[in-house]
C-alpha atoms as a printed R data frame, in Angstrom:
    type eleno elety resid chain resno       x      y       z
1   ATOM     1    CA   GLN     A     1  14.122 48.277 -64.072
2   ATOM     2    CA   VAL     A     2  10.839 50.183 -63.720
3   ATOM     3    CA   GLN     A     3   7.504 47.705 -64.028
4   ATOM     4    CA   LEU     A     4   4.389 49.758 -65.018
5   ATOM     5    CA   VAL     A     5   0.389 48.239 -64.675
6   ATOM     6    CA   GLU     A     6  -2.396 50.212 -65.900
7   ATOM     7    CA   SER     A     7  -5.604 49.434 -64.721
8   ATOM     8    CA   GLY     A     8  -9.236 51.124 -64.432
9   ATOM     9    CA   GLY     A     9 -10.197 50.561 -68.317
10  ATOM    10    CA   GLY     A    10 -13.420 49.362 -69.773
11  ATOM    11    CA   LEU     A    11 -16.790 49.763 -71.675
12  ATOM    12    CA   VAL     A    12 -18.288 52.909 -70.780
13  ATOM    13    CA   GLN     A    13 -21.064 55.358 -73.141
14  ATOM    14    CA   ALA     A    14 -20.337 58.600 -74.455
15  ATOM    15    CA   GLY     A    15 -20.138 61.279 -71.669
16  ATOM    16    CA   ALA     A    16 -19.355 58.893 -69.399
17  ATOM    17    CA   SER     A    17 -15.901 59.162 -66.677
18  ATOM    18    CA   LEU     A    18 -13.306 56.769 -66.545
19  ATOM    19    CA   ARG     A    19 -10.247 57.111 -63.873
20  ATOM    20    CA   LEU     A    20  -7.288 55.146 -65.220
21  ATOM    21    CA   SER     A    21  -4.145 54.027 -62.607
22  ATOM    22    CA   CYS     A    22  -0.499 53.430 -63.236
23  ATOM    23    CA   ALA     A    23   0.853 51.822 -60.767
24  ATOM    24    CA   ALA     A    24   4.920 51.664 -60.969
25  ATOM    25    CA   SER     A    25   7.278 49.945 -58.922
26  ATOM    26    CA   GLY     A    26  11.424 49.005 -59.294
27  ATOM    27    CA   ALA     A    27  14.485 50.791 -59.322
28  ATOM    28    CA   ARG     A    28  14.250 54.563 -57.934
29  ATOM    29    CA   VAL     A    29  13.719 56.386 -61.165
30  ATOM    30    CA   PHE     A    30  10.412 58.503 -59.700
31  ATOM    31    CA   SER     A    31  12.429 61.149 -58.497
32  ATOM    32    CA   SER     A    32  13.652 62.805 -61.705
33  ATOM    33    CA   SER     A    33  10.581 61.114 -64.210
34  ATOM    34    CA   ALA     A    34   8.130 61.956 -66.503
35  ATOM    35    CA   LEU     A    35   5.564 59.463 -66.441
36  ATOM    36    CA   GLY     A    36   2.816 59.745 -69.690
37  ATOM    37    CA   TRP     A    37  -0.448 58.033 -70.696
38  ATOM    38    CA   PHE     A    38  -0.414 57.199 -74.927
39  ATOM    39    CA   ARG     A    39  -3.272 55.878 -76.720
40  ATOM    40    CA   GLN     A    40  -3.549 53.368 -79.500
41  ATOM    41    CA   ALA     A    41  -6.780 52.999 -81.562
42  ATOM    42    CA   PRO     A    42  -7.010 50.176 -84.234
43  ATOM    43    CA   GLY     A    43  -4.870 50.628 -87.558
44  ATOM    44    CA   LYS     A    44  -3.433 54.135 -85.779
45  ATOM    45    CA   GLU     A    45   0.016 55.107 -84.533
46  ATOM    46    CA   ARG     A    46   0.068 55.372 -80.823
47  ATOM    47    CA   GLU     A    47  -0.130 59.333 -79.804
48  ATOM    48    CA   PHE     A    48   0.629 61.656 -76.929
49  ATOM    49    CA   VAL     A    49  -2.561 61.854 -74.133
50  ATOM    50    CA   ALA     A    50  -1.014 63.461 -71.063
51  ATOM    51    CA   VAL     A    51   2.656 63.776 -69.585
52  ATOM    52    CA   ILE     A    52   3.396 64.625 -65.488
53  ATOM    53    CA   THR     A    53   6.975 64.699 -64.373
54  ATOM    54    CA   TRP     A    54   6.953 62.978 -60.783
55  ATOM    55    CA   SER     A    55   8.869 65.904 -58.694
56  ATOM    56    CA   GLY     A    56   7.164 68.972 -59.510
57  ATOM    57    CA   GLY     A    57   3.933 67.845 -60.896
58  ATOM    58    CA   SER     A    58   4.200 69.828 -63.855
59  ATOM    59    CA   THR     A    59   1.662 68.479 -67.027
60  ATOM    60    CA   ASN     A    60   1.279 69.214 -70.800
61  ATOM    61    CA   TYR     A    61  -1.948 67.599 -72.439
62  ATOM    62    CA   ALA     A    62  -2.805 66.727 -76.037
63  ATOM    63    CA   ASP     A    63  -5.326 69.030 -77.888
64  ATOM    64    CA   SER     A    64  -7.948 66.281 -77.970
65  ATOM    65    CA   VAL     A    65  -8.292 65.953 -74.084
66  ATOM    66    CA   THR     A    66  -7.175 69.601 -73.048
67  ATOM    67    CA   GLY     A    67 -10.494 70.218 -70.395
68  ATOM    68    CA   ARG     A    68 -11.369 66.791 -70.642
69  ATOM    69    CA   PHE     A    69  -8.270 64.719 -69.008
70  ATOM    70    CA   THR     A    70  -6.378 65.101 -65.999
71  ATOM    71    CA   ILE     A    71  -3.315 63.386 -64.999
72  ATOM    72    CA   SER     A    72  -2.318 63.356 -61.705
73  ATOM    73    CA   ARG     A    73  -0.002 61.547 -59.666
74  ATOM    74    CA   ASP     A    74   0.253 60.283 -56.148
75  ATOM    75    CA   ASN     A    75   3.593 60.114 -54.729
76  ATOM    76    CA   ALA     A    76   3.379 57.814 -51.594
77  ATOM    77    CA   LYS     A    77   1.627 55.344 -53.793
78  ATOM    78    CA   ASN     A    78   3.816 55.734 -56.654
79  ATOM    79    CA   THR     A    79   1.017 55.342 -59.029
80  ATOM    80    CA   VAL     A    80  -0.048 58.517 -62.047
81  ATOM    81    CA   TYR     A    81  -3.635 58.537 -62.750
82  ATOM    82    CA   LEU     A    82  -5.736 59.748 -65.729
83  ATOM    83    CA   GLN     A    83  -8.819 61.005 -64.962
84  ATOM    84    CA   MET     A    84 -11.175 61.212 -68.357
85  ATOM    85    CA   ASN     A    85 -14.532 62.870 -68.746
86  ATOM    86    CA   SER     A    86 -16.610 63.862 -71.180
87  ATOM    87    CA   LEU     A    87 -15.544 60.566 -73.215
88  ATOM    88    CA   LYS     A    88 -16.236 60.554 -76.908
89  ATOM    89    CA   PRO     A    89 -15.994 57.457 -79.244
90  ATOM    90    CA   GLU     A    90 -12.851 58.421 -80.556
91  ATOM    91    CA   ASP     A    91 -11.539 58.351 -77.179
92  ATOM    92    CA   THR     A    92 -11.849 54.615 -77.764
93  ATOM    93    CA   ALA     A    93  -8.302 53.006 -77.562
94  ATOM    94    CA   VAL     A    94  -5.380 51.296 -75.483
95  ATOM    95    CA   TYR     A    95  -3.915 53.205 -73.065
96  ATOM    96    CA   TYR     A    96  -0.413 52.987 -72.080
97  ATOM    97    CA   CYS     A    97   1.105 54.460 -69.322
98  ATOM    98    CA   ALA     A    98   5.175 55.122 -70.038
99  ATOM    99    CA   ALA     A    99   8.007 56.418 -67.852
100 ATOM   100    CA   VAL     A   100  11.440 57.845 -68.502
101 ATOM   101    CA   ARG     A   101  13.915 59.487 -66.843
102 ATOM   102    CA   THR     A   102  13.822 63.308 -67.634
103 ATOM   103    CA   LEU     A   103  12.709 66.931 -66.122
104 ATOM   104    CA   ARG     A   104  10.949 67.693 -69.171
105 ATOM   105    CA   ARG     A   105   7.739 66.328 -70.036
106 ATOM   106    CA   PRO     A   106   8.188 64.188 -73.641
107 ATOM   107    CA   VAL     A   107   5.335 63.904 -75.658
108 ATOM   108    CA   ASN     A   108   7.231 61.460 -78.165
109 ATOM   109    CA   LYS     A   109   6.488 57.813 -77.675
110 ATOM   110    CA   ASP     A   110  10.123 57.253 -79.125
111 ATOM   111    CA   GLU     A   111  11.784 58.826 -75.642
112 ATOM   112    CA   TYR     A   112  10.206 56.618 -73.364
113 ATOM   113    CA   ASP     A   113  11.895 53.999 -71.911
114 ATOM   114    CA   TYR     A   114   9.428 51.699 -69.967
115 ATOM   115    CA   TRP     A   115   5.852 50.992 -70.881
116 ATOM   116    CA   GLY     A   116   2.849 49.197 -69.184
117 ATOM   117    CA   GLN     A   117   1.019 46.333 -70.865
118 ATOM   118    CA   GLY     A   118  -2.053 48.948 -71.805
119 ATOM   119    CA   THR     A   119  -5.927 49.119 -70.775
120 ATOM   120    CA   GLN     A   120  -8.567 49.309 -73.331
121 ATOM   121    CA   VAL     A   121 -10.839 52.045 -73.054
122 ATOM   122    CA   THR     A   122 -14.365 51.204 -75.214
123 ATOM   123    CA   VAL     A   123 -16.845 54.416 -75.848
124 ATOM   124    CA   SER     A   124 -19.521 53.869 -77.160
125 ATOM   125    CA   SER     A   125 -21.998 56.078 -78.642
């Protein structure tokens, strides 16, 4: 089993920055895993934001966040981060961390096996 715990959400104004953290623990899945961030706004489907491979650090981003968000990981702390800059009201959502054992960088939420409980990000205009 893998446990994922997100933190760092909050209420900010448009243009501000936030850094989300996802602390991972449990089974030794990380050596060949992908850690992704997804988000879900009220009344909308959960959508892909960013993903990073645990071993090589290869990344992929949704078009809507490219150039504003950066995903990174700290192997020693078993933690994945999502640095969010230039936040917009449309970034408002619950942000989820997810993990899957794969060498790819999946963007489909259905490919992920483990999920955190989510952290709320609210961006006011």
